[in-house]
MMTF fields as JSON, N, C-alpha, C and O atoms, coordinates in Angstrom:
{
  "mmtfVersion": "1.0.0",
  "mmtfProducer": "UNKNOWN",
  "numBonds": 319,
  "numAtoms": 320,
  "numGroups": 80,
  "numChains": 1,
  "numModels": 1,
  "chainsPerModel": [1],
  "groupsPerChain": [80],
  "chainIdList": ["A"],
  "bondAtomList": [4, 2, 8, 6, 12, 10, 16, 14, 20, 18, 24, 22, 28, 26, 32, 30, 36, 34, 40, 38, 44, 42, 48, 46, 52, 50, 56, 54, 60, 58, 64, 62, 68, 66, 72, 70, 76, 74, 80, 78, 84, 82, 88, 86, 92, 90, 96, 94, 100, 98, 104, 102, 108, 106, 112, 110, 116, 114, 120, 118, 124, 122, 128, 126, 132, 130, 136, 134, 140, 138, 144, 142, 148, 146, 152, 150, 156, 154, 160, 158, 164, 162, 168, 166, 172, 170, 176, 174, 180, 178, 184, 182, 188, 186, 192, 190, 196, 194, 200, 198, 204, 202, 208, 206, 212, 210, 216, 214, 220, 218, 224, 222, 228, 226, 232, 230, 236, 234, 240, 238, 244, 242, 248, 246, 252, 250, 256, 254, 260, 258, 264, 262, 268, 266, 272, 270, 276, 274, 280, 278, 284, 282, 288, 286, 292, 290, 296, 294, 300, 298, 304, 302, 308, 306, 312, 310, 316, 314],
  "bondOrderList": [1, 1, 1, 1, 1, 1, 1, 1, 1, 1, 1, 1, 1, 1, 1, 1, 1, 1, 1, 1, 1, 1, 1, 1, 1, 1, 1, 1, 1, 1, 1, 1, 1, 1, 1, 1, 1, 1, 1, 1, 1, 1, 1, 1, 1, 1, 1, 1, 1, 1, 1, 1, 1, 1, 1, 1, 1, 1, 1, 1, 1, 1, 1, 1, 1, 1, 1, 1, 1, 1, 1, 1, 1, 1, 1, 1, 1, 1, 1],
  "groupList": [{"groupName": "MET", "atomNameList": ["N", "CA", "C", "O"], "elementList": ["N", "C", "C", "O"], "formalChargeList": [0, 0, 0, 0], "bondAtomList": [1, 0, 2, 1, 3, 2], "bondOrderList": [1, 1, 2], "singleLetterCode": "M", "chemCompType": "L-PEPTIDE LINKING"}, {"groupName": "LYS", "atomNameList": ["N", "CA", "C", "O"], "elementList": ["N", "C", "C", "O"], "formalChargeList": [0, 0, 0, 0], "bondAtomList": [1, 0, 2, 1, 3, 2], "bondOrderList": [1, 1, 2], "singleLetterCode": "K", "chemCompType": "L-PEPTIDE LINKING"}, {"groupName": "ALA", "atomNameList": ["N", "CA", "C", "O"], "elementList": ["N", "C", "C", "O"], "formalChargeList": [0, 0, 0, 0], "bondAtomList": [1, 0, 2, 1, 3, 2], "bondOrderList": [1, 1, 2], "singleLetterCode": "A", "chemCompType": "L-PEPTIDE LINKING"}, {"groupName": "GLY", "atomNameList": ["N", "CA", "C", "O"], "elementList": ["N", "C", "C", "O"], "formalChargeList": [0, 0, 0, 0], "bondAtomList": [1, 0, 2, 1, 3, 2], "bondOrderList": [1, 1, 2], "singleLetterCode": "G", "chemCompType": "PEPTIDE LINKING"}, {"groupName": "LEU", "atomNameList": ["N", "CA", "C", "O"], "elementList": ["N", "C", "C", "O"], "formalChargeList": [0, 0, 0, 0], "bondAtomList": [1, 0, 2, 1, 3, 2], "bondOrderList": [1, 1, 2], "singleLetterCode": "L", "chemCompType": "L-PEPTIDE LINKING"}, {"groupName": "TYR", "atomNameList": ["N", "CA", "C", "O"], "elementList": ["N", "C", "C", "O"], "formalChargeList": [0, 0, 0, 0], "bondAtomList": [1, 0, 2, 1, 3, 2], "bondOrderList": [1, 1, 2], "singleLetterCode": "Y", "chemCompType": "L-PEPTIDE LINKING"}, {"groupName": "VAL", "atomNameList": ["N", "CA", "C", "O"], "elementList": ["N", "C", "C", "O"], "formalChargeList": [0, 0, 0, 0], "bondAtomList": [1, 0, 2, 1, 3, 2], "bondOrderList": [1, 1, 2], "singleLetterCode": "V", "chemCompType": "L-PEPTIDE LINKING"}, {"groupName": "GLU", "atomNameList": ["N", "CA", "C", "O"], "elementList": ["N", "C", "C", "O"], "formalChargeList": [0, 0, 0, 0], "bondAtomList": [1, 0, 2, 1, 3, 2], "bondOrderList": [1, 1, 2], "singleLetterCode": "E", "chemCompType": "L-PEPTIDE LINKING"}, {"groupName": "PHE", "atomNameList": ["N", "CA", "C", "O"], "elementList": ["N", "C", "C", "O"], "formalChargeList": [0, 0, 0, 0], "bondAtomList": [1, 0, 2, 1, 3, 2], "bondOrderList": [1, 1, 2], "singleLetterCode": "F", "chemCompType": "L-PEPTIDE LINKING"}, {"groupName": "TRP", "atomNameList": ["N", "CA", "C", "O"], "elementList": ["N", "C", "C", "O"], "formalChargeList": [0, 0, 0, 0], "bondAtomList": [1, 0, 2, 1, 3, 2], "bondOrderList": [1, 1, 2], "singleLetterCode": "W", "chemCompType": "L-PEPTIDE LINKING"}, {"groupName": "HIS", "atomNameList": ["N", "CA", "C", "O"], "elementList": ["N", "C", "C", "O"], "formalChargeList": [0, 0, 0, 0], "bondAtomList": [1, 0, 2, 1, 3, 2], "bondOrderList": [1, 1, 2], "singleLetterCode": "H", "chemCompType": "L-PEPTIDE LINKING"}, {"groupName": "ILE", "atomNameList": ["N", "CA", "C", "O"], "elementList": ["N", "C", "C", "O"], "formalChargeList": [0, 0, 0, 0], "bondAtomList": [1, 0, 2, 1, 3, 2], "bondOrderList": [1, 1, 2], "singleLetterCode": "I", "chemCompType": "L-PEPTIDE LINKING"}, {"groupName": "ARG", "atomNameList": ["N", "CA", "C", "O"], "elementList": ["N", "C", "C", "O"], "formalChargeList": [0, 0, 0, 0], "bondAtomList": [1, 0, 2, 1, 3, 2], "bondOrderList": [1, 1, 2], "singleLetterCode": "R", "chemCompType": "L-PEPTIDE LINKING"}, {"groupName": "ASP", "atomNameList": ["N", "CA", "C", "O"], "elementList": ["N", "C", "C", "O"], "formalChargeList": [0, 0, 0, 0], "bondAtomList": [1, 0, 2, 1, 3, 2], "bondOrderList": [1, 1, 2], "singleLetterCode": "D", "chemCompType": "L-PEPTIDE LINKING"}, {"groupName": "PRO", "atomNameList": ["N", "CA", "C", "O"], "elementList": ["N", "C", "C", "O"], "formalChargeList": [0, 0, 0, 0], "bondAtomList": [1, 0, 2, 1, 3, 2], "bondOrderList": [1, 1, 2], "singleLetterCode": "P", "chemCompType": "L-PEPTIDE LINKING"}, {"groupName": "ASN", "atomNameList": ["N", "CA", "C", "O"], "elementList": ["N", "C", "C", "O"], "formalChargeList": [0, 0, 0, 0], "bondAtomList": [1, 0, 2, 1, 3, 2], "bondOrderList": [1, 1, 2], "singleLetterCode": "N", "chemCompType": "L-PEPTIDE LINKING"}, {"groupName": "SER", "atomNameList": ["N", "CA", "C", "O"], "elementList": ["N", "C", "C", "O"], "formalChargeList": [0, 0, 0, 0], "bondAtomList": [1, 0, 2, 1, 3, 2], "bondOrderList": [1, 1, 2], "singleLetterCode": "S", "chemCompType": "L-PEPTIDE LINKING"}, {"groupName": "GLN", "atomNameList": ["N", "CA", "C", "O"], "elementList": ["N", "C", "C", "O"], "formalChargeList": [0, 0, 0, 0], "bondAtomList": [1, 0, 2, 1, 3, 2], "bondOrderList": [1, 1, 2], "singleLetterCode": "Q", "chemCompType": "L-PEPTIDE LINKING"}],
  "groupTypeList": [0, 1, 2, 3, 4, 5, 4, 2, 3, 6, 4, 7, 8, 9, 1, 1, 10, 11, 12, 13, 11, 11, 14, 13, 14, 2, 15, 2, 10, 1, 16, 15, 5, 2, 7, 5, 2, 4, 9, 2, 15, 2, 4, 0, 7, 4, 15, 1, 15, 7, 5, 10, 2, 4, 11, 2, 17, 9, 12, 12, 1, 10, 10, 12, 12, 12, 15, 4, 9, 12, 13, 4, 1, 2, 0, 15, 4, 14, 6, 13],
  "groupIdList": [1, 2, 3, 4, 5, 6, 7, 8, 9, 10, 11, 12, 13, 14, 15, 16, 17, 18, 19, 20, 21, 22, 23, 24, 25, 26, 27, 28, 29, 30, 31, 32, 33, 34, 35, 36, 37, 38, 39, 40, 41, 42, 43, 44, 45, 46, 47, 48, 49, 50, 51, 52, 53, 54, 55, 56, 57, 58, 59, 60, 61, 62, 63, 64, 65, 66, 67, 68, 69, 70, 71, 72, 73, 74, 75, 76, 77, 78, 79, 80],
  "secStructList": [7, 7, 6, 2, 2, 2, 2, 2, 2, 2, 2, 2, 2, 2, 2, 2, 2, 2, 2, 2, 2, 1, 7, 7, 4, 4, 4, 7, 1, 6, 6, 7, 7, 2, 2, 2, 2, 2, 2, 2, 2, 2, 2, 2, 2, 2, 7, 2, 2, 2, 2, 2, 2, 2, 2, 2, 2, 2, 2, 2, 2, 1, 6, 6, 7, 2, 2, 2, 2, 2, 2, 2, 2, 2, 6, 6, 7, 7, 7, 7],
  "xCoordList": [-11.446, -11.768, -10.582, -10.746, -9.403, -8.205, -7.935, -7.682, -7.995, -7.805, -6.42, -6.25, -5.439, -4.084, -3.994, -3.116, -4.89, -4.898, -5.218, -4.813, -5.937, -6.418, -5.652, -5.885, -4.755, -4.046, -3.272, -3.33, -2.562, -1.782, -2.698, -2.361, -3.839, -4.784, -5.382, -5.565, -5.686, -6.242, -5.215, -5.55, -3.976, -2.929, -2.693, -2.485, -2.723, -2.554, -3.703, -3.491, -4.908, -6.067, -5.871, -6.088, -5.456, -5.238, -4.146, -4.282, -3.075, -1.988, -2.478, -2.041, -3.376, -3.862, -4.954, -5.053, -5.774, -6.99, -7.094, -8.085, -6.114, -6.233, -6.325, -7.035, -5.628, -5.666, -7.071, -7.451, -7.84, -9.2, -10.153, -11.177, -9.831, -10.757, -10.27, -10.962, -9.106, -8.615, -9.508, -9.721, -10.031, -10.922, -10.187, -8.978, -10.93, -10.386, -10.237, -11.194, -9.067, -8.871, -9.788, -9.897, -10.437, -11.368, -12.527, -13.192, -12.768, -13.869, -13.441, -14.203, -12.234, -11.719, -12.535, -13.02, -12.67, -13.41, -12.438, -11.563, -12.59, -11.787, -10.287, -9.525, -9.866, -8.452, -7.734, -6.534, -8.445, -7.843, -7.553, -8.464, -6.288, -5.888, -5.18, -4.57, -5.251, -4.566, -5.066, -4.269, -6.363, -6.929, -6.378, -6.09, -6.232, -5.727, -4.252, -3.789, -3.528, -2.121, -2.005, -1.093, -2.911, -2.906, -3.185, -2.542, -4.134, -4.421, -3.198, -2.835, -2.572, -1.388, -0.258, 0.478, -0.117, 0.911, 0.654, 1.586, -0.586, -0.925, -0.604, -0.076, -0.922, -0.616, 0.886, 1.359, 1.632, 3.096, 3.668, 4.586, 3.119, 3.598, 3.266, 4.053, 2.107, 1.664, 2.157, 2.481, 2.214, 2.522, 3.132, 2.406, 4.444, 5.14, 4.872, 4.764, 4.763, 4.502, 3.142, 3.007, 2.137, 0.798, 0.787, 0.067, 1.575, 1.674, 2.19, 1.619, 3.25, 3.815, 2.846, 2.802, 2.078, 1.057, -0.035, -0.513, -0.427, -1.446, -0.943, -1.675, 0.296, 0.863, 0.926, 0.651, 1.278, 1.311, -0.093, -0.261, -1.085, -2.475, -2.899, -3.485, -2.605, -2.953, -2.198, -2.742, -0.955, -0.164, -0.875, -0.928, -1.409, -2.122, -3.448, -3.794, -4.172, -5.527, -5.575, -6.444, -4.662, -4.733, -3.472, -3.082, -2.836, -1.568, -1.681, -0.68, -2.855, -3.025, -3.369, -3.449, -3.567, -3.94, -2.671, -2.173, -2.165, -0.908, -0.954, 0.031, -2.09, -2.181, -2.133, -1.685, -2.582, -2.467, -0.996, -0.585, -0.217, 1.208, 1.942, 2.893, 1.506, 2.093, 1.85, 2.759, 0.614, 0.286, 0.982, 1.357, 1.155, 1.897, 3.359, 3.947, 3.938, 5.334, 5.501, 6.529, 4.49, 4.547, 4.634, 5.155, 4.134, 4.224, 5.455, 5.593, 6.357, 7.612, 7.384, 8.134, 6.34, 6.05, 6.701, 6.684, 7.271, 7.843, 6.739, 5.811, 6.839, 5.805, 6.343, 5.616, 7.581, 8.176, 8.162, 8.623],
  "yCoordList": [-26.861, -26.203, -26.224, -25.951, -26.542, -26.649, -25.371, -25.417, -24.239, -22.941, -22.811, -22.07, -23.512, -23.445, -23.854, -23.392, -24.71, -25.146, -24.007, -24.033, -23.021, -21.947, -20.638, -19.685, -20.58, -19.336, -18.818, -17.624, -19.667, -19.221, -18.642, -17.636, -19.262, -18.763, -17.43, -16.555, -17.27, -16.004, -14.888, -13.786, -15.158, -14.138, -13.762, -12.59, -14.735, -14.449, -13.584, -12.669, -13.881, -13.062, -11.616, -10.687, -11.425, -10.077, -9.359, -8.174, -10.054, -9.44, -8.919, -7.864, -9.651, -9.261, -8.2, -7.386, -8.184, -7.371, -6.273, -5.543, -6.136, -5.122, -3.713, -2.865, -3.463, -2.118, -1.763, -0.592, -2.767, -2.525, -2.074, -1.454, -2.376, -2.021, -0.849, -0.437, -0.319, 0.837, 2.036, 2.372, 2.682, 3.825, 5.02, 5.176, 5.845, 7.036, 8.163, 8.465, 8.788, 9.898, 11.095, 11.972, 11.148, 12.245, 12.229, 13.246, 11.085, 10.95, 11.169, 10.875, 11.682, 11.881, 12.94, 13.904, 12.736, 13.667, 14.622, 14.187, 15.9, 16.954, 16.745, 16.941, 16.359, 16.183, 15.211, 15.353, 14.238, 13.191, 12.002, 11.282, 11.805, 10.768, 9.591, 8.774, 9.491, 8.405, 7.04, 6.117, 6.905, 5.634, 5.26, 4.091, 6.232, 5.979, 5.596, 4.778, 6.189, 5.824, 4.381, 3.661, 3.959, 2.571, 1.603, 0.559, 1.948, 1.115, 1.047, -0.022, 2.198, 2.24, 1.414, 0.745, 1.456, 0.678, -0.825, -1.586, -1.239, -2.653, -3.067, -4.155, -2.201, -2.499, -2.591, -3.466, -1.706, -1.726, -3.051, -3.609, -3.543, -4.8, -5.99, -6.932, -5.954, -7.098, -7.072, -8.116, -5.877, -5.804, -4.434, -3.47, -4.354, -3.078, -2.468, -1.247, -3.286, -2.75, -2.071, -0.993, -2.701, -2.094, -0.838, 0.114, -0.83, 0.361, 1.538, 2.628, 1.321, 2.411, 2.864, 4.047, 1.943, 2.32, 3.162, 4.132, 2.795, 3.562, 4.964, 5.939, 5.071, 6.387, 7.251, 8.45, 6.665, 7.423, 7.923, 9.056, 7.075, 7.467, 8.585, 9.579, 8.426, 9.46, 10.748, 11.831, 10.663, 11.846, 12.687, 13.913, 12.01, 12.726, 13.304, 14.445, 12.513, 12.891, 13.771, 14.636, 13.558, 14.226, 15.017, 15.092, 15.6, 16.284, 17.479, 17.878, 18.046, 19.216, 18.859, 19.748, 17.624, 17.2, 17.024, 15.911, 18.134, 18.127, 17.179, 16.507, 17.128, 16.291, 14.802, 13.997, 14.431, 13.039, 12.659, 11.619, 13.492, 13.208, 13.282, 12.536, 14.169, 14.253, 12.961, 12.437, 12.449, 11.228, 10.001, 9.095, 9.965, 8.862, 8.901, 7.868, 10.088, 10.232, 9.91, 9.372, 10.24, 9.958, 8.448, 8.029, 7.645, 6.192, 5.65, 4.441, 6.558, 6.199, 5.452, 4.543, 5.852, 5.264, 6.108, 7.336, 5.477, 6.253, 6.881, 6.195, 8.165, 8.857, 9.533, 10.274, 9.292, 9.911, 8.986, 9.353],
  "zCoordList": [8.765, 7.507, 6.549, 5.36, 7.045, 6.21, 5.409, 4.205, 6.101, 5.441, 4.819, 3.851, 5.351, 4.819, 3.363, 2.633, 2.946, 1.549, 0.589, -0.573, 1.074, 0.205, 0.38, -0.363, 1.338, 1.633, 0.43, 0.136, -0.259, -1.425, -2.5, -3.124, -2.718, -3.718, -3.329, -4.175, -2.056, -1.577, -1.702, -2.137, -1.328, -1.458, -2.912, -3.225, -3.79, -5.223, -5.743, -6.538, -5.289, -5.671, -5.225, -6.003, -3.958, -3.45, -4.23, -4.533, -4.556, -5.317, -6.662, -7.123, -7.281, -8.605, -8.551, -9.469, -7.505, -7.539, -6.485, -6.467, -5.618, -4.571, -5.157, -4.617, -6.231, -6.825, -7.294, -7.297, -7.688, -8.173, -7.07, -7.356, -5.818, -4.741, -3.885, -2.953, -4.187, -3.424, -3.731, -4.896, -2.685, -2.911, -3.511, -3.338, -4.207, -4.861, -3.839, -3.126, -3.748, -2.803, -3.056, -2.199, -4.195, -4.465, -3.472, -3.275, -2.852, -1.904, -0.456, 0.464, -0.245, 1.113, 1.851, 1.259, 3.144, 3.985, 4.675, 5.424, 4.428, 5.057, 4.887, 5.833, 3.72, 3.387, 4.311, 4.547, 4.828, 5.658, 4.755, 4.346, 4.45, 3.503, 4.167, 3.478, 5.484, 6.197, 5.726, 5.559, 5.513, 5.045, 3.669, 3.414, 2.797, 1.45, 1.494, 0.7, 2.42, 2.604, 3.098, 2.691, 3.962, 4.425, 3.277, 3.169, 2.431, 1.256, 0.345, -0.144, 0.123, -0.737, -0.133, -0.859, 1.172, 1.845, 1.649, 1.389, 1.772, 1.558, 0.129, -0.103, -0.824, -2.224, -2.434, -3.159, -1.813, -1.94, -1.435, -2.036, -0.332, 0.234, -0.653, -0.751, -1.298, -2.096, -3.542, -4.109, -4.137, -5.559, -5.877, -6.121, -5.875, -6.07, -7.44, -7.556, -8.472, -9.81, -9.875, -10.454, -9.282, -9.258, -8.392, -8.691, -7.328, -6.489, -7.318, -7.273, -8.06, -8.861, -9.951, -10.288, -10.496, -11.485, -10.823, -11.412, -9.606, -8.883, -8.574, -8.746, -8.12, -7.803, -9.061, -8.999, -10.184, -11.441, -11.799, -12.251, -11.592, -11.868, -10.914, -11.343, -9.63, -8.653, -8.932, -8.715, -9.409, -9.719, -10.791, -10.702, -11.785, -12.852, -12.351, -12.656, -11.591, -11.194, -9.94, -9.826, -9.015, -7.709, -7.382, -6.217, -8.369, -8.14, -7.186, -6.591, -7.031, -6.159, -4.714, -3.866, -4.432, -3.072, -2.231, -2.063, -1.712, -0.956, 0.238, 0.544, 0.904, 2.098, 1.757, 2.574, 0.578, 0.141, 0.053, 0.566, -0.589, -0.763, 0.571, 0.803, 1.433, 2.778, 3.553, 4.196, 3.491, 4.231, 3.655, 4.399, 2.349, 1.747, 2.171, 2.49, 2.172, 2.606, 4.086, 4.497, 4.886, 6.326, 6.586, 7.619, 5.668, 5.8, 5.1, 4.915, 4.709, 4.039, 2.726, 2.372, 2.018, 0.708, -0.377, -0.292, -1.389, -2.494, -3.332, -3.76, -3.563, -4.323, -5.578, -6.239, -5.908, -7.107, -8.282, -9.363]
}
């Protein structure tokens, strides 16, 4: 299938569009934000600028969700 030919294109697609598919923490079940922290970690690895933009957006929208920030910090992600 020669998948290696398409790997660079797939990674570039993910770098550009992963932020668009990250679920909103407002839909978290019982304040369990581990899944959202994993998504944020993936975004951080692929595109640091988009990660910081997402954190800024979450800061405005979800500033009262202490457990979200706790779970992000537990994964050693910058949240400031």
